[in-house]
C-alpha positions, 0 to 999 in steps of 0.5 A: 514470521521472523523469516517473513519480516527478513524478506520484507526488510530485503525488499525495502532495501532495494530501490523502489520499482515505481512510485505512484502519486495518488489522489487519496488522503486518509486520516487512518490507515485502518480504512485502507485495510478494510477496503483492501479486505473487501476487495480481496474477498469480493473483488469490489470497492464500495466507495463513492469515488470518481471512476478514475479513482476506483480504477486506480484502487482496482489496479493497486489491489489487483497487483497486490492480490496477483503478484508474489513477494512485494511491498506496497508502501502507502504514504498518505499526505500529512501523516507521521507514518506509512502503511506497508501492504506486504505479500510474502510467499502467499501471506499478507502482512500489513505493517504501520510504521513511522516515516521520516518527514517528507519535505516538498511532497504534498501528495499521497503516494504508493512506492512499489518494492519487489 
């Protein structure tokens, strides 16, 4: 596990490859992890969402499933922490971490590190 955490740290020190502003806010990152697990196991998203919102989630989760060695840092607007969905050497690790207050950003986003 220590080696995996080192690799995550290396990825996070690199500039982000992409920032995607997304139309989702959550009160708890636990719900995101449950949605991810459902997608990972069944390739389905069982939420009442607009079609474009479902497509966004499918694209994000598809990337997470198919690509190696990356971190998807999800920040939900008005939260004091973020969720890092990590995949390192075929292993999935979810880490909730504090985040410095983000000024002048009133949207949720995902930052991609790879």
